[in-house]
N, C-alpha and C positions, 0 to 999 in steps of 0.2 A: 413885813422884812422879805426878802426879794422871792423867797422859797417858801415862803406860806401859801396855807391852802388858797386865802384869798387873790394872792397874785397868780397862782398857779389857774385859776377860773378864769382871769381875768386874759392869761396870754392867751387862754383855751378857746374864748370866745373869740378875741382877734381873729384866731389861727382858723376857725370854723367860717368866722363873716368874712375873712379875705378868699377864703376856700368857696364861698358860696357866691361871690361876687364874682372871680373867675372863671368859673365853672357856668354860670348866665352871662357873662361876657361872650366865652366860647363857643354854648350853645346861638346865642344871638347870631355870631359871626359865622357858624354854621349852616343857621336857616337861611342867614341872608347872602349866602354863597348858591345855597338849593334854590332860591327864590330865582335870584338871577340867572343860574345856568338855568332852569325854568321857562325863562323869559326872553333867554337870548339865546341865536344859533350863532358858533364860532366857528370859522374857518381859517386857517394860516397856511399861506402858499409860499415855496421858494419863489424864490424873484425869479432865479433862471428856468424854473419850470413851464411847459406848456402853457397850464392852466392860469398861471399868473401872466404869461401874452396874452391870453384872452382877454383876464379881468383888465389889465394895464389899456387891452386896445378898445374895451367897453368902458370904462371909465374915460379915457378922452373923448370918446364919440359924447358921451353924456356931458361934455363939459365941464366935470366934478372940480379939476382944478381951475380953471378960468380964475375964477373971483379969489382963489386961496391969497394968502399976503405971504405965506412961509413954504415954499416948492423947491424944489432941484430942477436943472434945466438941462437937458443933454439934447446931442443930434444922434444920437444912436438907438437902433431900433423902432424905430415910430414909423407907419405907416401913415397917420393922421397928423399934420402937423395943428399944432396949440396956437402958432400964431394967424393962422388962415389964410396960410400964401400957397394952397394945395393949386388953384388954378395961376399964378404968378409963375411964367414963365423963367424968369431971373431968379428964383428961388433955388438953389443947388440942395439943401439941406431941409428935409423935416426938422423944424425943432418941439419936442418933446417935454412934457411939464409932469413931473416923477415927482411922488408926495416925500417931503421931506420925514427924517425919520425924530424930527422931536414936533411933530404936528399930526394931529389927530384930525380929519376927515368924515365932513357926514353927506349925508343926498336921503332922497326918499325914493321906495322900489317899491310901486304898485301900494301905497299909502302904508309902506313900511320904513320904520326908520335905519337906516345902516350911517356904521361909522368904518373907518380906511383908516390903517394904519400903517405905518413900515419900522420896522424893527432891524439893526444888524447886530448880529453876535461875533464875535472874536474867537476863529477859531486855532489862533495861537500861528507860529510862524510868519506873522505878517498877514494872514489870510484872513478875510472876511467873509459873511454869507448875510444874506439880506432875505427878509421875509417878509409878507404880507401877509396884513391880519384885518379879517374882515369881520363885523359882529351885525345880526341883523336883530332888530326887536321883534321878535315872531316864537310861539310856540312850536311851528309845524316846521321841521327841517325840508320839508319837501320846496320849500320858497325856496331854498339856499339852491335846490340842484334845479330849480325851474330859472333862476339867474345864473349858473353855470353853460345851462343849456343855451340861453338866450344868447350869453358872450362868446360861445365857441362859435355858435352859429354867424355871430356878426363877423369875427374874424376869419371864418372858412370865406363867407364870401366879400371880404376884402383880398383875401388871398387867392383866389377864385383864378387869378391868372399869375400867378407869381408861385417860385418854387424858393422853398427853403431850404437853406444850404448850412449842413454843419460841420466842424470840425472836432479832432480827438481834444480833451484837454482834459490837465491834470491827470493824464494817464487811466483812468476810468470810466470819463465823461464826457458827454456832448455840449458843444456848447455852437449856439446858432450865429454864423457870422454874416450870411447876407441873406438876401430875397430877391432872387434872379427874374426876370421876365421869362414867361414860357416864350417858347423855339416855335416858330410853325413847321413842320416838315420840308414845305418847300422851300425854305430857307437852306436845308441841308442837299448838297449837291454830292450823290454816291450814283453807285452805277444802280441800274433799274433792280430791285429788287430785296436790294440789301439792306435797306431802311425796315422795307416790308416784312423782312424775315425774321427781325430779331423783335420789330413789335410784335407781331401777329402770333408768335412763341410767348411773349413775355404776357401779351392777354389771357393766351391760352391758359398760360400756367396760374395766375391770377386767378381765373374762374373755375378751378380744378382742386380747391383745398378739401372738398368731399371725398374727390373719387384718391388723394392723396391720406386723408385719414384713413379710407374701410379699406385702403392695402397695406396701412402703416408704415406709409414712406415719409419720411422726414419732406417735410414742406417747404422745400429750397428749390432754385436755380439760380447757377451760375454762366456765366457768361464771359469769355475769353478774346479780346480785342487784339488781333495781332498786327503787325504791319510796319509798314514806313510811318515814320512820323508825319505830321501835320500831315494826315492823309485823313481826318473826319472824326477821328473815334470817339475823343471828348464830344466834339459837335453833336455825336448822334444819340451819345447817354444823354444830353442835356433837351434832346428833342424828346426823345422815350420818357424821361422824368417827367415832362408839362404833359405831354398825350397819357399818358396813365394816372396824373395828379398825385405824386410821389415826393417824399422831399428825397433830399442826397445827401448822407454821410459820408465823408471824404475821411479815409482813414491812411496815412502816411505809416507805413510801417519803419522809419526813421526814425519819427519823433524822439525825442528828449525823454529819457524815463522809461519807456516802454518794452515790459517784457512780456513770457508768455502771458502770467496770470491777469495782469492789465490789460493784455490783448485779448483774452475771454470775456475779461469784465465788460469791455467795450461791444462786444460781440451781441453778448448779452442784454447789454443796456440798448440795446435799438428799437426801435418804435416797431411797434407790431406789423406797418407795410412801410416797405421803405428801399432803396437803392440803396446798396452801399458802395463806395468807391475805391479802389484800391490801382492807381495810376501809376505807370512805370514799375511794377513790381520786380521783375528781371533786376533792377537796379536798386531793390532795398536791402540786395544781401554784400557781401564784399565783392566776391567775384563774381557767385550764382548760386542758384539755389538746386541746384540738380546733383544728387550722391551720386557717389561714385560707388558702380554697381560691379564693377570688375572685380573677380577673384585676386584678393591680394596675395594670396600665397602663391598663381600662375605667374605674376609680376615681380614678384620678390628679387633682390638683388642685394649680395653679399655688403655691399656700401650703407645700404640703409639701417636708419640708426631707429631702433624701436621706439614706437610710438609720435615718431616726427608723423608720418601719414595722417596718422589720428589727428593732429594739433592743426595741420592745414586744411582735410575735411572739416574739421569744428569752427576752423574761419570761415571758411565757405558758407557754410551754413544756417550762420546767424550773424547778426548787428545788431549793435543798441539793445541786446539781453532779447529780440525774438530770433528763433530757432524755426528751422524747416517745422520740423516735429509741432511745435507749439501753434504754428501756421494753418498746419494739416488739423489739427483738433479744436480749434477755434474755428473751422470753416463747414466743421459737418460731425465734431465733438455731442457730446451728451450734451453740454453746455450751450451749446451753439443757437441763436434767435431761430425761431422758425416765422414762414412769410417775409422774408426779405430775398430782394435781388441783390446778387452778386455781380458787380462789373470790374473784371481786370485788364489793364491795358499793359501791353510788352510790345518793344520794339525787336526784342530778341525773343523767338518763341521756341530755339531749340537749347535756348539757358535753362529752361526751365524741368522741374523736374516731370518724372511722370504720375508719381501719385499726386500731383497736384491738377495737370490735365484731366485725369480719369472723371467718369461721370458721377454726379453727386455734389463735387465739388466746382467744377466748370461744364458746365454740359455742351454747351454749344459754342463752339470755336470759327470765328469768323475773320477771315483775312483780307487786310486794306494793303489795296497799292498804288503809286503812283497814279496822280491824274491822268483817267482815259481819255480817248479824244471825243464820247459822250459828255464828260463833265467839264474837259476844255471847253467844248464849243456851249454848254448851259450857264458857265461860270460867264464864259466870255458874252451870252446874249445879256444875264443878269446885271452887269455890271458897265455894259459898252451900248446898249440901244438905249433908245427913245423909250418913256411910259407914255401908256396909251392916253394920259392926258395931254403931252405936248399933242399938239393941233400942229403946228410948224414943223414936225418932223414925223411923218409919217411911220408907224412899225411895218416891215418887213416879215411876213411869217417865214417861218424856216423851214419849212417845207417849196416853198418858190426859190429858198436861196437855190435848190437841188435841182430846180424841174424847169426854172427860166433861167438860160444862159445870158442875158442880159443883166440877169442881177450876182451872178456870181461870175463876170468876165474879167476878174485880177482886180487890182488895187486900181489901176488908170482907168476904170471905170466911171463915170460920171456920177452912178446910180450910187456910189461906197458911200460919200460924203453924208448923205441923203440919209441913213440908215441911224447916224448918231454924228452930234457934230462933235463930237470926241476923238473918233477914229482917226482923223490923219494927224492928231498929236501921238499916239502910239509910237515905240519905240517900233523900228524895220523891221526884228527878229519879233517880237508877239504879234505884230500884223500877218506875217508870215505863216506863222503858226496857227492863229485863231480866224485867219481869214481863206 
């Protein structure tokens, strides 16, 4: 019978044997996982993170993907050309080999076996995030830190003469868009002392972290460059970033989807030391970012509609979800990032609110004018005088042009064409101004 005593014991034996086998299987699996974890060191990198950039540059330099049979090919974001055309003057773009999401790659590092894999996770709404997985057959996590130090050192050495430029993306994160060559100070023609003033002040700020900490002052510095458009504001920022070896993070207050909360998140997610650039900050709002500080009762009229002025002021102080109050709190609020240098540019100084201009937000204000006589002369010499390597057209010293009448006797002098063969082709108005 199915319910007899012998049948019951047979079912009990089967149940116990099954439970024993399943328990043994789970124990073996747990033991194997522990053994694997003790023998392997695993690290996961988000593909858009700086650490992943270090590792990908190091892997390209080690030619890990040169012999791979399954790879992805890209022309974006690589300093090493995996085709080996770095010395080819006709090669316009670097071709970079990326690990495939369906393949695992292997290599050796200091006699340790390493595997590299790439995974893509769907975040919904058509967005996905790529991850880079690295596994090392070693029991010492110190080897992973040593590899990352080597990768970071190689990446920094390759970027020694380049500036990383990043822009805001998805409201609360930064994405690197370019690597620009550093610009030497001699390439920016400003009036004497302007570039040195800002550069020396920034160097003094970066070396004063302890001074700020001892006095409880937030370690932040802001510069406002205002004045005529095209006068060299952005060029000076490019030069300063190169001299200080800082990355540049460009923040546009008119980007779609940006509001006060995402602005605070962007500011708090800045690198430890960087330059944040807000260009044309006066144009970021509908009309201006200057609050109405006049007493409304003193200028009230019977025909005014209650609430109308409040709505107008609200339109003046925000666009795209960013308000003046949110901008001020993001610059020096409790969640504001320390160690960064802010550069803001504007062509309309009077449109800015006094609260934005005070020290602690924008500490140093530098005005730019149209080209002075000194700038016009230096620009003319840079573009229309011959280089010292051209022996057929000797270079005439600028001091001699002022002291020797024979060298500055007018456009009809036979010595003028010898200054540069391009001079006779200049328009008459340009020749009158420059000469």
